[in-house]
Gaussian input, Z-matrix of N, CA and C with variables (Angstrom, degrees):
# hf/3-21g

backbone

0 1
 N
 C     1     B1
 C     2     B2     1     A1
 N     3     B3     2     A2     1     D1
 C     4     B4     3     A3     2     D2
 C     5     B5     4     A4     3     D3
 N     6     B6     5     A5     4     D4
 C     7     B7     6     A6     5     D5
 C     8     B8     7     A7     6     D6
 N     9     B9     8     A8     7     D7
 C    10    B10     9     A9     8     D8
 C    11    B11    10    A10     9     D9
 N    12    B12    11    A11    10    D10
 C    13    B13    12    A12    11    D11
 C    14    B14    13    A13    12    D12
 N    15    B15    14    A14    13    D13
 C    16    B16    15    A15    14    D14
 C    17    B17    16    A16    15    D15
 N    18    B18    17    A17    16    D16
 C    19    B19    18    A18    17    D17
 C    20    B20    19    A19    18    D18
 N    21    B21    20    A20    19    D19
 C    22    B22    21    A21    20    D20
 C    23    B23    22    A22    21    D21
 N    24    B24    23    A23    22    D22
 C    25    B25    24    A24    23    D23
 C    26    B26    25    A25    24    D24
 N    27    B27    26    A26    25    D25
 C    28    B28    27    A27    26    D26
 C    29    B29    28    A28    27    D27
 N    30    B30    29    A29    28    D28
 C    31    B31    30    A30    29    D29
 C    32    B32    31    A31    30    D30
 N    33    B33    32    A32    31    D31
 C    34    B34    33    A33    32    D32
 C    35    B35    34    A34    33    D33
 N    36    B36    35    A35    34    D34
 C    37    B37    36    A36    35    D35
 C    38    B38    37    A37    36    D36
 N    39    B39    38    A38    37    D37
 C    40    B40    39    A39    38    D38
 C    41    B41    40    A40    39    D39
 N    42    B42    41    A41    40    D40
 C    43    B43    42    A42    41    D41
 C    44    B44    43    A43    42    D42
 N    45    B45    44    A44    43    D43
 C    46    B46    45    A45    44    D44
 C    47    B47    46    A46    45    D45
 N    48    B48    47    A47    46    D46
 C    49    B49    48    A48    47    D47
 C    50    B50    49    A49    48    D48
 N    51    B51    50    A50    49    D49
 C    52    B52    51    A51    50    D50
 C    53    B53    52    A52    51    D51
 N    54    B54    53    A53    52    D52
 C    55    B55    54    A54    53    D53
 C    56    B56    55    A55    54    D54
 N    57    B57    56    A56    55    D55
 C    58    B58    57    A57    56    D56
 C    59    B59    58    A58    57    D57
 N    60    B60    59    A59    58    D58
 C    61    B61    60    A60    59    D59
 C    62    B62    61    A61    60    D60
 N    63    B63    62    A62    61    D61
 C    64    B64    63    A63    62    D62
 C    65    B65    64    A64    63    D63
 N    66    B66    65    A65    64    D64
 C    67    B67    66    A66    65    D65
 C    68    B68    67    A67    66    D66
 N    69    B69    68    A68    67    D67
 C    70    B70    69    A69    68    D68
 C    71    B71    70    A70    69    D69
 N    72    B72    71    A71    70    D70
 C    73    B73    72    A72    71    D71
 C    74    B74    73    A73    72    D72
 N    75    B75    74    A74    73    D73
 C    76    B76    75    A75    74    D74
 C    77    B77    76    A76    75    D75
 N    78    B78    77    A77    76    D76
 C    79    B79    78    A78    77    D77
 C    80    B80    79    A79    78    D78
 N    81    B81    80    A80    79    D79
 C    82    B82    81    A81    80    D80
 C    83    B83    82    A82    81    D81
 N    84    B84    83    A83    82    D82
 C    85    B85    84    A84    83    D83
 C    86    B86    85    A85    84    D84
 N    87    B87    86    A86    85    D85
 C    88    B88    87    A87    86    D86
 C    89    B89    88    A88    87    D87
 N    90    B90    89    A89    88    D88
 C    91    B91    90    A90    89    D89
 C    92    B92    91    A91    90    D90
 N    93    B93    92    A92    91    D91
 C    94    B94    93    A93    92    D92
 C    95    B95    94    A94    93    D93
 N    96    B96    95    A95    94    D94
 C    97    B97    96    A96    95    D95
 C    98    B98    97    A97    96    D96
 N    99    B99    98    A98    97    D97
 C   100   B100    99    A99    98    D98
 C   101   B101   100   A100    99    D99
 N   102   B102   101   A101   100   D100
 C   103   B103   102   A102   101   D101
 C   104   B104   103   A103   102   D102
 N   105   B105   104   A104   103   D103
 C   106   B106   105   A105   104   D104
 C   107   B107   106   A106   105   D105
 N   108   B108   107   A107   106   D106
 C   109   B109   108   A108   107   D107
 C   110   B110   109   A109   108   D108
 N   111   B111   110   A110   109   D109
 C   112   B112   111   A111   110   D110
 C   113   B113   112   A112   111   D111
 N   114   B114   113   A113   112   D112
 C   115   B115   114   A114   113   D113
 C   116   B116   115   A115   114   D114
 N   117   B117   116   A116   115   D115
 C   118   B118   117   A117   116   D116
 C   119   B119   118   A118   117   D117
 N   120   B120   119   A119   118   D118
 C   121   B121   120   A120   119   D119
 C   122   B122   121   A121   120   D120
 N   123   B123   122   A122   121   D121
 C   124   B124   123   A123   122   D122
 C   125   B125   124   A124   123   D123
 N   126   B126   125   A125   124   D124
 C   127   B127   126   A126   125   D125
 C   128   B128   127   A127   126   D126
 N   129   B129   128   A128   127   D127
 C   130   B130   129   A129   128   D128
 C   131   B131   130   A130   129   D129
 N   132   B132   131   A131   130   D130
 C   133   B133   132   A132   131   D131
 C   134   B134   133   A133   132   D132
 N   135   B135   134   A134   133   D133
 C   136   B136   135   A135   134   D134
 C   137   B137   136   A136   135   D135
 N   138   B138   137   A137   136   D136
 C   139   B139   138   A138   137   D137
 C   140   B140   139   A139   138   D138
 N   141   B141   140   A140   139   D139
 C   142   B142   141   A141   140   D140
 C   143   B143   142   A142   141   D141
 N   144   B144   143   A143   142   D142
 C   145   B145   144   A144   143   D143
 C   146   B146   145   A145   144   D144
 N   147   B147   146   A146   145   D145
 C   148   B148   147   A147   146   D146
 C   149   B149   148   A148   147   D147
 N   150   B150   149   A149   148   D148
 C   151   B151   150   A150   149   D149
 C   152   B152   151   A151   150   D150

   B1=1.4389
   B2=1.5205
   B3=1.3000
   B4=1.4551
   B5=1.5236
   B6=1.3122
   B7=1.4601
   B8=1.5184
   B9=1.3244
   B10=1.4559
   B11=1.5229
   B12=1.3094
   B13=1.4587
   B14=1.5178
   B15=1.3193
   B16=1.4545
   B17=1.5165
   B18=1.3158
   B19=1.4618
   B20=1.5212
   B21=1.3147
   B22=1.4541
   B23=1.5223
   B24=1.3065
   B25=1.4664
   B26=1.5167
   B27=1.3219
   B28=1.4641
   B29=1.5269
   B30=1.3405
   B31=1.4632
   B32=1.5291
   B33=1.3179
   B34=1.4625
   B35=1.5417
   B36=1.3208
   B37=1.4593
   B38=1.5188
   B39=1.3081
   B40=1.4586
   B41=1.5283
   B42=1.3147
   B43=1.4628
   B44=1.5333
   B45=1.3144
   B46=1.4695
   B47=1.5267
   B48=1.3311
   B49=1.4642
   B50=1.5241
   B51=1.3314
   B52=1.4622
   B53=1.5228
   B54=1.3241
   B55=1.4546
   B56=1.5294
   B57=1.3247
   B58=1.4685
   B59=1.5319
   B60=1.3233
   B61=1.4620
   B62=1.5192
   B63=1.3079
   B64=1.4634
   B65=1.5297
   B66=1.3209
   B67=1.4661
   B68=1.5237
   B69=1.3353
   B70=1.4642
   B71=1.5240
   B72=1.3182
   B73=1.4721
   B74=1.5275
   B75=1.3020
   B76=1.4595
   B77=1.5277
   B78=1.3079
   B79=1.4566
   B80=1.5093
   B81=1.3277
   B82=1.4544
   B83=1.5273
   B84=1.3284
   B85=1.4563
   B86=1.5215
   B87=1.3154
   B88=1.4629
   B89=1.5251
   B90=1.3072
   B91=1.4600
   B92=1.5290
   B93=1.3099
   B94=1.4669
   B95=1.5268
   B96=1.3100
   B97=1.4652
   B98=1.5239
   B99=1.3386
   B100=1.4590
   B101=1.5217
   B102=1.3239
   B103=1.4517
   B104=1.5133
   B105=1.3433
   B106=1.4524
   B107=1.5187
   B108=1.3042
   B109=1.4483
   B110=1.5070
   B111=1.3080
   B112=1.4584
   B113=1.5234
   B114=1.3158
   B115=1.4631
   B116=1.5101
   B117=1.3325
   B118=1.4561
   B119=1.5189
   B120=1.3280
   B121=1.4577
   B122=1.5180
   B123=1.3200
   B124=1.4503
   B125=1.5234
   B126=1.3157
   B127=1.4649
   B128=1.5129
   B129=1.3512
   B130=1.4645
   B131=1.5202
   B132=1.3354
   B133=1.4628
   B134=1.5224
   B135=1.3036
   B136=1.4676
   B137=1.5212
   B138=1.3062
   B139=1.4507
   B140=1.5274
   B141=1.3375
   B142=1.4664
   B143=1.5255
   B144=1.3319
   B145=1.4587
   B146=1.5131
   B147=1.3262
   B148=1.4683
   B149=1.5030
   B150=1.2892
   B151=1.4483
   B152=1.4987
   A1=109.10
   A2=116.59
   A3=123.59
   A4=109.65
   A5=117.05
   A6=122.22
   A7=108.58
   A8=116.73
   A9=121.50
   A10=110.49
   A11=116.56
   A12=123.13
   A13=106.65
   A14=117.10
   A15=120.60
   A16=110.84
   A17=116.15
   A18=121.57
   A19=108.04
   A20=116.06
   A21=122.10
   A22=106.16
   A23=117.71
   A24=122.15
   A25=110.25
   A26=116.14
   A27=119.17
   A28=112.12
   A29=117.48
   A30=122.49
   A31=107.96
   A32=118.91
   A33=120.17
   A34=109.97
   A35=116.00
   A36=121.27
   A37=110.44
   A38=116.33
   A39=122.39
   A40=108.25
   A41=117.25
   A42=121.72
   A43=112.86
   A44=118.37
   A45=121.61
   A46=111.72
   A47=118.24
   A48=120.73
   A49=111.15
   A50=117.86
   A51=121.53
   A52=111.43
   A53=117.13
   A54=120.44
   A55=111.83
   A56=117.99
   A57=120.75
   A58=111.86
   A59=117.68
   A60=120.83
   A61=111.75
   A62=116.64
   A63=121.37
   A64=110.33
   A65=116.48
   A66=120.98
   A67=110.94
   A68=117.33
   A69=120.57
   A70=111.27
   A71=116.63
   A72=120.31
   A73=111.14
   A74=117.82
   A75=121.50
   A76=112.17
   A77=117.25
   A78=119.26
   A79=114.98
   A80=118.22
   A81=119.72
   A82=112.15
   A83=117.91
   A84=120.66
   A85=113.30
   A86=118.08
   A87=120.77
   A88=109.51
   A89=116.95
   A90=122.14
   A91=107.48
   A92=117.03
   A93=120.97
   A94=108.82
   A95=116.31
   A96=121.19
   A97=114.74
   A98=118.91
   A99=120.69
   A100=114.00
   A101=117.74
   A102=120.81
   A103=112.06
   A104=115.34
   A105=120.06
   A106=108.75
   A107=115.77
   A108=120.49
   A109=111.20
   A110=114.98
   A111=121.98
   A112=107.00
   A113=115.96
   A114=121.32
   A115=108.08
   A116=116.82
   A117=119.27
   A118=110.00
   A119=113.72
   A120=119.91
   A121=109.29
   A122=114.36
   A123=121.08
   A124=106.76
   A125=115.56
   A126=119.34
   A127=109.62
   A128=115.77
   A129=119.78
   A130=112.78
   A131=117.05
   A132=120.99
   A133=111.38
   A134=114.58
   A135=121.90
   A136=108.47
   A137=116.63
   A138=122.07
   A139=107.89
   A140=118.09
   A141=122.49
   A142=109.36
   A143=115.46
   A144=122.94
   A145=107.08
   A146=118.02
   A147=119.80
   A148=109.90
   A149=114.45
   A150=121.42
   A151=109.99
   D1=146.45
   D2=178.47
   D3=-77.39
   D4=144.59
   D5=176.63
   D6=-119.62
   D7=153.73
   D8=-174.02
   D9=-130.82
   D10=132.73
   D11=171.18
   D12=-115.95
   D13=122.88
   D14=179.91
   D15=-122.42
   D16=140.43
   D17=175.05
   D18=-135.03
   D19=140.99
   D20=176.32
   D21=-129.84
   D22=112.96
   D23=-173.50
   D24=-128.70
   D25=140.99
   D26=178.79
   D27=-95.71
   D28=0.89
   D29=174.59
   D30=-135.14
   D31=157.54
   D32=177.00
   D33=-54.87
   D34=132.39
   D35=-172.51
   D36=-133.92
   D37=143.03
   D38=175.36
   D39=-89.78
   D40=117.81
   D41=-175.85
   D42=-82.53
   D43=-4.76
   D44=-173.35
   D45=-54.41
   D46=-47.33
   D47=-177.87
   D48=-60.42
   D49=-49.18
   D50=-179.24
   D51=-67.74
   D52=-36.71
   D53=-177.79
   D54=-70.96
   D55=-26.99
   D56=-177.77
   D57=-59.70
   D58=-46.53
   D59=176.90
   D60=-65.41
   D61=-39.50
   D62=178.07
   D63=-63.36
   D64=-41.10
   D65=179.96
   D66=-63.05
   D67=-39.13
   D68=177.77
   D69=-60.46
   D70=-36.56
   D71=178.94
   D72=-67.94
   D73=-21.00
   D74=-176.36
   D75=-83.25
   D76=34.81
   D77=175.05
   D78=151.60
   D79=-33.27
   D80=-177.93
   D81=-83.24
   D82=-38.30
   D83=-176.40
   D84=-118.23
   D85=0.67
   D86=-176.33
   D87=-156.07
   D88=157.12
   D89=174.24
   D90=-85.70
   D91=121.18
   D92=-175.08
   D93=-140.38
   D94=72.03
   D95=-172.09
   D96=-82.79
   D97=-8.64
   D98=-176.06
   D99=-89.64
   D100=0.91
   D101=179.31
   D102=84.25
   D103=-173.28
   D104=179.67
   D105=-153.86
   D106=168.82
   D107=178.85
   D108=-151.46
   D109=165.77
   D110=176.89
   D111=-133.40
   D112=137.24
   D113=174.84
   D114=-135.65
   D115=141.82
   D116=176.69
   D117=-151.69
   D118=153.04
   D119=177.31
   D120=-79.20
   D121=141.99
   D122=176.94
   D123=-139.02
   D124=101.00
   D125=-172.52
   D126=67.73
   D127=-125.41
   D128=178.23
   D129=-95.63
   D130=1.21
   D131=-178.97
   D132=-110.52
   D133=-177.26
   D134=177.67
   D135=-130.85
   D136=145.53
   D137=177.28
   D138=-118.18
   D139=131.08
   D140=-176.18
   D141=-125.67
   D142=130.62
   D143=173.68
   D144=-123.70
   D145=130.35
   D146=178.00
   D147=-138.35
   D148=157.39
   D149=-179.15
   D150=-138.71

């Protein structure tokens, strides 16, 4: 099953802290065979990374 991490911030934010727990769920503490991805807005565009 796919898992989702969402953040909504009104100031520039470093996602590393929040992503660390999410990353652990992607194999160390849970079965997560469907992969994961990250998307974020950058100016007027969006950047997407998936695995």
